N, C-alpha and C positions, 0 to 999 in steps of 0.2 A: 745789863738786859743781853747787849749782843754778845758777850763773851759766854755768856750761858747759852743761847741758842746755838753759838758754835759749836759749844762743847758737846750740845744733846743731839747735833746734827747726824752724826756718824751712827746713832743707835736709832734713827728714823723714828724721832718721838716729834710728833705734832702737837704742839700745845696751845696753839691760839682757839682754834674751834671747838674747843672743851669747856666744860662747864668749870666754875671756879674750884669746888672740890676736887674734880680731877687734876686742876694744874696743881693745887697743892699737895697732892699725893705725889704727883710727878717730881716738882722739885724737891720734897723732901727726901723722895726716893734717891734721886741723884747724888744728893748729897750724903746719903749713906752707902751707896754703891758705885758711884763713877768719881774714883781716885783722881784720875788724869784731870777731871773737869775741876775738882776741888784745887788741885795744884796750879791750873791755870788761872783760876779766879785769886788765888791766893797772891800768885806771881804778880797780876795786875795790880793788886793792892800794895804789896811791898814794893813795888816799882815806883811807886809814888812818894815813898818815904824819904825824908831827909835824912843827912849822916845820923843825926843825933836820934831821931826816930828809928832808926834801922839799928843803932847800936842798942838801945833800950828794948828793941824786938828780940836782938839775938840773945839779950839775957832773960827774957820773958817768954819765949816762944810757946810753950804749950799752952800756957794761959791764955795769950792772946790770939793764937789761933782758933780756940774755941770761940774766944768773943767775935772774932772776925768771919768765923762761918755762921755763927747765929745772926749777926747782923745783915749778913748778905740774903739769908734766907728770908729775914722778914723784908729787905728791901725787894727781892724779887716776887715773894707773896705780895707785897703791897703794889707793885707796878702792875699787876693784873686785875687789880679789883677798881 
């Protein structure tokens, strides 16, 4: 969550004092429009891979990236509920 908050900080988005629906809209919107944030989050995940996991990731990047971003969105949305 901290990386997400750092990633949206330059855009001056304050996510804490708003309703859950507005938070969800912001999170989903950031995943659609903020490529730098997506790469930052993806890098944090990939950085924790073992060598074998990274080799598997390299051969399946496209499908795994979709899955990773999907899981990240759900995780971020759940943290504010």
